[in-house]
VOMAR-200653 format. One record per residue (C-alpha): residue in one letter; x, y, z. Coordinates in steps of 0.2 Angstrom, whole numbers, plus 2048, in hexadecimal, padded with zeros to 3 digits. Example, Ala and Ser with C-alpha at 12.3 -4.5 7.8 and 13.67 -1.06 7.14 Angstrom:
2
(fitor a (83E 7EA 827))
(fitor s (844 7FB 824))
// end
This chain:
536
(fitor m (C3D D72 78A))
(fitor s (C3B D84 781))
(fitor p (C2A D87 779))
(fitor v (C2E D87 767))
(fitor i (C24 D93 75D))
(fitor q (C25 D92 748))
(fitor s (C22 D9D 73D))
(fitor d (C26 DA2 72A))
(fitor v (C2D DB4 731))
(fitor l (C33 DB8 741))
(fitor v (C33 DCC 743))
(fitor v (C3D DD3 752))
(fitor g (C37 DE3 758))
(fitor g (C25 DEA 757))
(fitor g (C28 DFC 751))
(fitor l (C23 E03 742))
(fitor a (C2F DFB 739))
(fitor g (C2B DE9 740))
(fitor l (C19 DEC 73C))
(fitor v (C1B DF1 72C))
(fitor t (C26 DE2 728))
(fitor a (C19 DD6 730))
(fitor l (C0B DDF 726))
(fitor e (C15 DDD 715))
(fitor c (C16 DCB 719))
(fitor l (C05 DC6 720))
(fitor r (BFD DCD 711))
(fitor a (C08 DC3 705))
(fitor g (C02 DB1 70F))
(fitor r (C10 DB1 71C))
(fitor t (C0E DAC 72E))
(fitor v (C18 DB8 73B))
(fitor a (C1E DB7 74C))
(fitor l (C20 DC9 753))
(fitor v (C2B DCA 762))
(fitor d (C2B DDC 76B))
(fitor r (C34 DDE 77C))
(fitor d (C28 DEC 781))
(fitor s (C16 DE9 787))
(fitor r (C07 DE6 77D))
(fitor e (C00 DF7 77E))
(fitor r (C11 E00 779))
(fitor l (C13 DF6 769))
(fitor g (C17 E03 75C))
(fitor g (C25 E07 763))
(fitor l (C2B E1B 763))
(fitor a (C20 E1B 753))
(fitor r (C12 E1B 760))
(fitor w (C18 E2B 769))
(fitor a (C21 E34 759))
(fitor f (C19 E44 751))
(fitor g (C18 E3D 740))
(fitor g (C24 E47 735))
(fitor m (C29 E40 724))
(fitor a (C35 E46 717))
(fitor l (C2C E42 707))
(fitor v (C30 E44 6F5))
(fitor g (C25 E4B 6E5))
(fitor t (C16 E48 6F0))
(fitor p (C05 E50 6EA))
(fitor l (C05 E5B 6F8))
(fitor q (C15 E61 6F3))
(fitor a (C0F E66 6E3))
(fitor r (BFF E6E 6E9))
(fitor m (C0A E7A 6F2))
(fitor k (C16 E7C 6E1))
(fitor i (C24 E75 6E9))
(fitor p (C30 E6F 6DA))
(fitor d (C37 E60 6E4))
(fitor t (C40 E51 6D8))
(fitor p (C47 E40 6DF))
(fitor e (C58 E48 6D9))
(fitor r (C56 E58 6E2))
(fitor a (C53 E4E 6F2))
(fitor l (C62 E44 6F0))
(fitor a (C6D E51 6ED))
(fitor d (C67 E58 6FD))
(fitor w (C69 E4A 706))
(fitor v (C7B E44 700))
(fitor r (C82 E56 704))
(fitor f (C78 E58 713))
(fitor g (C7D E47 71A))
(fitor e (C8E E47 714))
(fitor l (C8E E36 70C))
(fitor k (C9E E31 700))
(fitor s (C9D E28 6F1))
(fitor t (CA5 E19 6FB))
(fitor d (C96 E18 705))
(fitor v (C8D E0C 6F9))
(fitor l (C7E E06 702))
(fitor p (C7A E13 70C))
(fitor l (C79 E1F 6FC))
(fitor a (C6E E10 6F3))
(fitor w (C61 E13 701))
(fitor a (C61 E25 6FF))
(fitor r (C5E E23 6ED))
(fitor y (C52 E16 6F1))
(fitor y (C48 E21 6FE))
(fitor v (C47 E31 6F3))
(fitor e (C42 E28 6E4))
(fitor h (C34 E1D 6EC))
(fitor s (C2E E26 6FB))
(fitor r (C20 E2F 6F1))
(fitor r (C18 E1E 6ED))
(fitor e (C1E E13 6FA))
(fitor v (C1C E1E 709))
(fitor y (C0F E2C 705))
(fitor g (C04 E21 6F8))
(fitor w (C06 E11 704))
(fitor l (BFE E1C 714))
(fitor a (BF1 E24 70A))
(fitor s (BEC E12 706))
(fitor h (BEA E10 717))
(fitor g (BDE E1F 71A))
(fitor l (BED E29 720))
(fitor k (BEF E3C 71C))
(fitor f (BFC E4A 71F))
(fitor l (BF8 E5C 724))
(fitor p (BF5 E68 715))
(fitor a (C07 E71 718))
(fitor v (C18 E6A 714))
(fitor n (C25 E72 720))
(fitor w (C37 E76 71F))
(fitor v (C41 E6E 729))
(fitor e (C56 E6C 72A))
(fitor r (C59 E7A 71C))
(fitor g (C6C E7A 723))
(fitor r (C78 E87 72A))
(fitor h (C7D E8B 718))
(fitor g (C6E E86 70E))
(fitor d (C76 E76 70B))
(fitor g (C67 E6B 714))
(fitor n (C54 E69 70D))
(fitor s (C55 E76 6FD))
(fitor l (C42 E74 6FE))
(fitor p (C34 E70 70B))
(fitor r (C31 E5C 70D))
(fitor y (C2B E5A 71E))
(fitor h (C1A E53 71E))
(fitor v (C11 E50 72E))
(fitor l (C05 E43 731))
(fitor w (BF3 E48 736))
(fitor g (BF0 E3D 746))
(fitor t (C03 E3D 749))
(fitor s (C0E E2C 747))
(fitor r (C03 E26 756))
(fitor l (BF3 E23 749))
(fitor l (BFF E1C 73E))
(fitor a (C07 E0F 749))
(fitor l (BF5 E0C 74F))
(fitor t (BEE E09 73D))
(fitor m (BFE DFD 73A))
(fitor i (BF9 DF3 749))
(fitor d (BE7 DF1 743))
(fitor a (BEE DEC 732))
(fitor v (BF8 DE0 738))
(fitor e (BEC DD8 744))
(fitor r (BDF DD7 734))
(fitor a (BEC DD0 72A))
(fitor g (BF1 DC4 736))
(fitor a (BE0 DBD 73B))
(fitor g (BDD DAB 73D))
(fitor g (BEE DA8 748))
(fitor r (BFA DAC 73A))
(fitor i (C00 DBB 744))
(fitor k (C09 DB5 754))
(fitor l (C0C DC4 760))
(fitor f (C18 DC3 770))
(fitor s (C19 DD3 77B))
(fitor r (C26 DD4 78A))
(fitor t (C31 DC7 780))
(fitor r (C44 DCC 77E))
(fitor i (C4E DC3 771))
(fitor t (C5F DB9 778))
(fitor g (C66 DB2 76A))
(fitor l (C65 DAF 757))
(fitor e (C65 D9F 751))
(fitor f (C71 D9A 743))
(fitor s (C73 D89 73C))
(fitor g (C76 D83 729))
(fitor g (C7E D91 724))
(fitor a (C6E D9E 729))
(fitor v (C63 DA6 735))
(fitor n (C55 D9B 739))
(fitor g (C4E DA1 74A))
(fitor a (C52 DA9 75B))
(fitor s (C4F DA6 76D))
(fitor a (C47 DB2 779))
(fitor v (C41 DB2 78B))
(fitor d (C31 DB8 790))
(fitor e (C35 DC8 79B))
(fitor d (C25 DC7 7A7))
(fitor s (C25 DB3 7AA))
(fitor g (C38 DB0 7A7))
(fitor e (C34 DA1 79C))
(fitor e (C3F D9D 78D))
(fitor l (C38 D9D 77B))
(fitor r (C3F D98 76C))
(fitor f (C3A D9E 75A))
(fitor t (C3E D95 749))
(fitor a (C3B D9D 739))
(fitor p (C44 D9D 72A))
(fitor v (C45 DB1 729))
(fitor v (C49 DBB 737))
(fitor v (C46 DCE 736))
(fitor l (C4F DD9 743))
(fitor a (C45 DE9 746))
(fitor m (C4A DED 758))
(fitor g (C50 DFE 756))
(fitor g (C5E E09 757))
(fitor i (C6F E07 762))
(fitor n (C6D E15 76C))
(fitor g (C5E E12 777))
(fitor g (C6A E10 786))
(fitor h (C77 E1E 78B))
(fitor e (C83 E11 78F))
(fitor e (C85 E0C 77D))
(fitor t (C83 E1E 777))
(fitor r (C91 E23 781))
(fitor a (C9B E15 77B))
(fitor n (C97 E19 769))
(fitor w (C99 E2C 76B))
(fitor p (CA5 E31 75C))
(fitor a (CB8 E36 760))
(fitor g (CBA E48 75E))
(fitor r (CAA E4E 762))
(fitor a (CA5 E56 773))
(fitor l (C9B E49 780))
(fitor p (C91 E53 78A))
(fitor a (C90 E4D 79D))
(fitor a (C7D E4A 79D))
(fitor m (C70 E46 790))
(fitor l (C5E E41 790))
(fitor n (C58 E32 787))
(fitor g (C4A E34 778))
(fitor a (C4E E23 770))
(fitor h (C47 E12 778))
(fitor p (C4E E0B 786))
(fitor y (C4D DF9 77D))
(fitor s (C57 DFD 76F))
(fitor d (C67 DFA 778))
(fitor g (C72 DF3 769))
(fitor k (C72 DE1 771))
(fitor l (C6A DDA 761))
(fitor h (C76 DE2 757))
(fitor r (C86 DDB 75E))
(fitor l (C7D DC9 75E))
(fitor v (C7D DCB 74B))
(fitor e (C90 DD2 74B))
(fitor r (C95 DC2 753))
(fitor l (C8B DB9 744))
(fitor g (C96 DC3 738))
(fitor g (C8A DD1 734))
(fitor r (C91 DE5 735))
(fitor i (C8D DF3 73D))
(fitor a (C8F E04 734))
(fitor g (C8F E16 73D))
(fitor a (C8A E10 74E))
(fitor g (C92 E22 753))
(fitor e (C87 E2B 748))
(fitor m (C76 E31 750))
(fitor w (C67 E3D 74D))
(fitor n (C66 E46 75E))
(fitor y (C5E E55 765))
(fitor a (C65 E63 76D))
(fitor a (C56 E6B 778))
(fitor g (C4F E5E 781))
(fitor f (C48 E5E 794))
(fitor p (C44 E50 79F))
(fitor h (C31 E4A 79C))
(fitor p (C26 E50 7AA))
(fitor q (C1F E3C 7A9))
(fitor p (C2C E31 7A5))
(fitor h (C29 E20 79D))
(fitor f (C3C E1C 7A2))
(fitor d (C4B E21 7AA))
(fitor g (C52 E31 7A3))
(fitor h (C45 E34 795))
(fitor g (C46 E45 78E))
(fitor l (C38 E4E 782))
(fitor s (C41 E55 774))
(fitor s (C3C E69 771))
(fitor i (C38 E70 760))
(fitor p (C43 E7F 765))
(fitor c (C3B E90 764))
(fitor k (C45 E9A 754))
(fitor s (C42 EA8 75E))
(fitor a (C48 EA4 76E))
(fitor l (C5A EA9 774))
(fitor w (C64 E9B 776))
(fitor l (C70 E9B 786))
(fitor d (C7D E94 78E))
(fitor h (C7E E8D 7A0))
(fitor r (C82 EA0 7A5))
(fitor g (C74 EA9 79B))
(fitor r (C7F EAF 78E))
(fitor r (C7A EAC 77D))
(fitor i (C83 EA0 774))
(fitor g (C8C EA5 765))
(fitor p (C94 EAC 75A))
(fitor e (C88 EA4 750))
(fitor p (C77 EA3 75A))
(fitor l (C6E E92 75B))
(fitor v (C5F E91 74F))
(fitor t (C55 E83 74E))
(fitor g (C4F E7D 73B))
(fitor f (C5F E7D 733))
(fitor d (C6B E71 739))
(fitor t (C67 E65 747))
(fitor s (C78 E5B 747))
(fitor h (C80 E6D 74A))
(fitor l (C75 E71 757))
(fitor c (C7A E61 762))
(fitor e (C8C E65 75F))
(fitor r (C8D E75 765))
(fitor v (C82 E71 775))
(fitor a (C8D E62 778))
(fitor g (C9C E6C 778))
(fitor l (C96 E79 785))
(fitor e (C9D E7A 798))
(fitor q (C8D E74 79E))
(fitor p (C82 E65 798))
(fitor w (C72 E71 798))
(fitor t (C6E E83 78F))
(fitor w (C5F E8E 791))
(fitor h (C52 E93 785))
(fitor l (C4D EA5 789))
(fitor l (C3C EAD 780))
(fitor n (C2C EB6 786))
(fitor w (C1B EAE 786))
(fitor r (C16 EB6 776))
(fitor i (C25 EAB 76F))
(fitor a (C21 E9C 777))
(fitor a (C0D E9C 772))
(fitor r (C12 E9E 760))
(fitor e (C22 E93 75E))
(fitor l (C23 E87 76C))
(fitor a (C20 E75 767))
(fitor i (C25 E62 76F))
(fitor s (C2A E56 763))
(fitor g (C1E E47 763))
(fitor a (C0C E42 763))
(fitor e (C09 E43 776))
(fitor h (C0B E57 777))
(fitor n (C03 E59 766))
(fitor q (BEF E55 76B))
(fitor c (BE9 E5F 75C))
(fitor i (BF1 E56 74F))
(fitor r (BF1 E44 757))
(fitor d (BDF E45 75C))
(fitor r (BDA E4E 74A))
(fitor q (BD3 E5C 753))
(fitor l (BD4 E68 745))
(fitor l (BCA E78 74B))
(fitor q (BD4 E78 75B))
(fitor f (BE5 E74 750))
(fitor l (BDF E83 745))
(fitor k (BDB E8E 754))
(fitor e (BED E8A 75C))
(fitor t (BF6 E8D 74C))
(fitor l (BEE E9E 749))
(fitor f (BED EA5 75C))
(fitor g (BFA E9A 763))
(fitor n (BFD E8C 76D))
(fitor h (BFA E93 77F))
(fitor r (BF4 E81 786))
(fitor l (C05 E7A 784))
(fitor v (C0D E88 78A))
(fitor r (C02 E87 79A))
(fitor q (C04 E74 79C))
(fitor l (C17 E75 79C))
(fitor t (C16 E82 7AA))
(fitor r (C0C E78 7B4))
(fitor e (C16 E66 7B1))
(fitor s (C28 E69 7AD))
(fitor p (C34 E71 7BB))
(fitor h (C3F E74 7AC))
(fitor f (C33 E81 7A4))
(fitor l (C34 E93 7AF))
(fitor v (C29 EA2 7AD))
(fitor d (C2C EB4 7B5))
(fitor d (C28 EC4 7B1))
(fitor t (C39 ECB 7B4))
(fitor l (C4A EC5 7AD))
(fitor a (C51 EC9 7BF))
(fitor g (C45 EBD 7C8))
(fitor l (C45 EB0 7B9))
(fitor a (C5A EAE 7BB))
(fitor v (C55 EAB 7CE))
(fitor k (C4B E9C 7C7))
(fitor m (C57 E96 7BB))
(fitor n (C64 E96 7C9))
(fitor a (C59 E8D 7D5))
(fitor l (C56 E7F 7C7))
(fitor a (C68 E7E 7C2))
(fitor g (C70 E7E 7D3))
(fitor g (C7C E8C 7D5))
(fitor n (C7C E9F 7D1))
(fitor h (C81 E9C 7BF))
(fitor v (C77 EA9 7B8))
(fitor r (C78 EBB 7BD))
(fitor p (C6A EC6 7BB))
(fitor e (C74 ED4 7B2))
(fitor v (C7A EC7 7A6))
(fitor l (C69 EC1 7A2))
(fitor q (C63 ED3 79F))
(fitor a (C71 ED8 795))
(fitor t (C6D EC8 789))
(fitor a (C5C ECE 786))
(fitor d (C62 EDF 785))
(fitor a (C70 EDC 777))
(fitor f (C63 ED2 76D))
(fitor d (C56 EE0 770))
(fitor a (C61 EEE 76A))
(fitor n (C5E EE7 757))
(fitor f (C4D EEF 757))
(fitor a (C53 F00 75E))
(fitor n (C52 F06 74C))
(fitor g (C42 EFE 747))
(fitor d (C40 EEC 73F))
(fitor k (C4C EEF 730))
(fitor l (C5C EF5 737))
(fitor h (C60 EE4 740))
(fitor n (C70 EDA 73C))
(fitor d (C6D ECA 746))
(fitor a (C71 EB8 73F))
(fitor q (C61 EB1 74A))
(fitor i (C57 EC0 743))
(fitor r (C5B EBD 731))
(fitor r (C5A EA9 733))
(fitor i (C48 EAD 73A))
(fitor l (C44 EB9 72B))
(fitor h (C48 EAC 720))
(fitor a (C3D E9D 729))
(fitor r (C2F EAA 727))
(fitor q (C2F EAA 715))
(fitor w (C27 E99 714))
(fitor g (C15 E9A 717))
(fitor p (C14 E8C 725))
(fitor d (C23 E91 72D))
(fitor r (C1C EA3 72D))
(fitor l (C0D E9B 737))
(fitor r (C18 E95 745))
(fitor t (C27 EA2 747))
(fitor c (C25 EB2 74F))
(fitor k (C28 EC2 746))
(fitor p (C38 EC9 74D))
(fitor a (C36 ED4 75C))
(fitor p (C40 ED9 76B))
(fitor l (C40 ECE 779))
(fitor q (C39 ED8 786))
(fitor k (C2C EDE 77A))
(fitor a (C1E EE8 784))
(fitor g (C0F EDB 787))
(fitor a (C19 ECB 780))
(fitor g (C1D EC6 792))
(fitor p (C20 EBE 79E))
(fitor y (C31 EB7 79B))
(fitor i (C34 EA3 79A))
(fitor a (C45 E9A 79C))
(fitor v (C47 E88 796))
(fitor q (C54 E7D 79C))
(fitor m (C58 E71 78E))
(fitor q (C65 E62 78C))
(fitor l (C6B E58 77E))
(fitor v (C5E E4A 77B))
(fitor t (C65 E3B 773))
(fitor r (C58 E34 765))
(fitor k (C5B E27 756))
(fitor s (C6A E1E 74F))
(fitor l (C6F E22 73D))
(fitor g (C7A E14 73D))
(fitor g (C75 E02 73E))
(fitor l (C77 DEF 735))
(fitor v (C7D DF0 724))
(fitor t (C6F DEA 718))
(fitor d (C6D DEA 705))
(fitor l (C5E DF1 6FC))
(fitor h (C53 DE2 701))
(fitor s (C56 DE6 713))
(fitor r (C61 DD5 715))
(fitor v (C6E DD6 721))
(fitor l (C81 DD5 719))
(fitor g (C8F DCD 721))
(fitor a (CA1 DD2 720))
(fitor d (CA2 DCB 70F))
(fitor r (C94 DD5 709))
(fitor q (C8A DC8 705))
(fitor a (C79 DC5 70F))
(fitor i (C78 DBA 71D))
(fitor p (C6A DAE 719))
(fitor g (C5B DB1 721))
(fitor l (C5F DC1 72A))
(fitor y (C57 DD1 725))
(fitor s (C57 DE1 72E))
(fitor v (C4B DF1 72C))
(fitor g (C48 E02 734))
(fitor e (C54 E0B 740))
(fitor a (C5C DF9 744))
(fitor a (C64 DFB 732))
(fitor g (C67 E0C 734))
(fitor f (C57 E0F 72B))
(fitor g (C5F E05 71C))
(fitor g (C72 E00 718))
(fitor g (C78 E05 728))
(fitor g (C77 E18 727))
(fitor a (C6E E1D 719))
(fitor c (C6F E30 720))
(fitor g (C81 E31 724))
(fitor k (C85 E3F 730))
(fitor r (C75 E49 72F))
(fitor s (C62 E44 72B))
(fitor l (C59 E50 721))
(fitor e (C4B E4E 72F))
(fitor g (C3C E43 72D))
(fitor t (C45 E34 724))
(fitor f (C43 E2A 733))
(fitor l (C30 E23 731))
(fitor p (C32 E20 71E))
(fitor g (C43 E17 720))
(fitor c (C38 E0D 72C))
(fitor i (C2A E0A 71F))
(fitor l (C37 E08 70F))
(fitor t (C44 DFD 717))
(fitor a (C36 DF1 71E))
(fitor r (C2C DF0 70E))
(fitor a (C3B DEC 704))
(fitor a (C3E DDD 712))
(fitor g (C2C DD7 70F))
(fitor r (C2E DD8 6FC))
(fitor n (C3D DCD 6FC))
(fitor i (C37 DC1 709))
(fitor t (C28 DBE 701))
(fitor r (C2F DBA 6F0))
(fitor g (C38 DAD 6F7))
(fitor a (C49 DB5 6F4))
// end
C-alpha cells in the first residue's frame, strides 16, 4: 500500500514559481506538499543558477535614471516584438497584466524581502530595427537569482514551520488523480528508493518548468520552416521534459506554442557540466566578429548581440555547420565578455562591491583567464595564423585557412584606415548606438581595429546554439488555472511559471523583451496563490 500524503495544496516543482506559490499559500494558512524531482541542494531549479535580470516597468530605479517608461509603452513594445495577434487573447491578457503589475508585484514585493537591484538599468533586446525595447528595462538583482532562490527557500521554510510544509526531493510525479470532475492529487515515485507515493490535495499546482529540457522534445517541437541545427547544447533543466504537460493534455488541458523557444546563439560546453550536453550561454561581445566555420564574417548583415536574440538563433541555425566562431582580442574580452548566470558572475552573486566596480572599470581579466584555463573552446594565440591552427585542431579538419582569417580581420580593420569617423559598417554603427546609453558604454569598447597594437593576444571562441526556455506551455487564465479545450478551468488544477509559458500558454509570443522570465514566474505564482487562498 503506497503511503498517502495529504495537504491543502500540492505544488509540483521546486523552482522559483513553485516556491513562490508555496509561500503564498503557506502565508495564507494552507498546508503544502512541495514535490521536486531534483536533489535538496538544487532546490530552486534554474533560478538558483540564473543571472537575475528582470524586465520591469515604471520602477523607482527607472525614474532615478530619467527613463520615461509606462505600462502602455511597454505593452506596445511587447506586442510588436513578440508578434502577438488579436486572437492571442490569453497571452495578450498576461502581457498586459505583466506590464501593469511588475512594479508592485515584483519590484516592490522583492524589496519587501530585502532584495535589491544594481543601480543601473540595462538596455537589451532593442530589436534589429528598433522594434524591441524602446527604453531600458533590464534590472539586475544584486546577489543574482541565486540570492533570490535562497531567500524564497528560507521564507518557505519559515512560513511552513510546524510541519505545514512537507518537502519531497528526488520525487517524480507519475500521474495526476482525477475524480468527481476535478484533479485532486497525484501519484509519484521516490527515485532513490523506488517507493511509490500518493499525494491527495484539493488543489494541484504544476510548476515543473518548460517542455524542452531534453533535445528529443526540442527537436520534435521545432517549428516547420525554421532551420534545425545538427547539434545543440542544453541550457534548460533536463527534468523539464514535457511529460507532465502530456499528462494534462490527456485530461483535456491544452498546450500552446510548444515550438516557440527562447534559445541563445552563442553557447559553449560547460567546463564542469551538471548534466549531459550542459551548455553555458555567453553574452556575446558586441565588438567581436561573428564568423562561420570557415572563418568568414557572417553577413551581409553582421551578427551583433543585444538587439534580437531570436534572429541570431535563426541565422546561426541555418548555417552549413552547427558551430560558429567569435573572433576578438584580449582588450575586447576583458571589457565585454560575460557568461549568463550566477556561476560566472561571482562579484554580483557574492555582493563584492569593490571588486565589481574594479572589474567594471578596468576589465574582467579574471573571467578571461579563467576561461582560457578551463575551456578548450576558448582559444588564445599571439597571431591570427596560430589561432587558425588551433581553431582547426578543435573543430577537426582544415576549415579555417589562415589567409581567410587574416583577410576577415583586414577587411574589418580597413574601416579605420581614415580615422574613426569615416567607417560605414553595420556592426560599428550598432556599437556606437549602444554606447550612447551609459551602462552599455561601460561594458562596450570604443570601436577600434581588431589588430590594434597592444590589444592582443587574439581570441577565438567556438560557439553553438544552446537551448534555454520554453515560450509556450499549458494554457491558463489570469488566475493561473489550467483551461481545457472548452476554455473552462479544469477544477483543482493550476500551472505557473515556464510550465504555463509564463502565463496563458505563451505570454511572450515569438520573442521576449528579455528578462521577462523570473518576473513571469513570480506573477503567475502569486496569481495562483491569491485564487487558491480565496477558496475560488
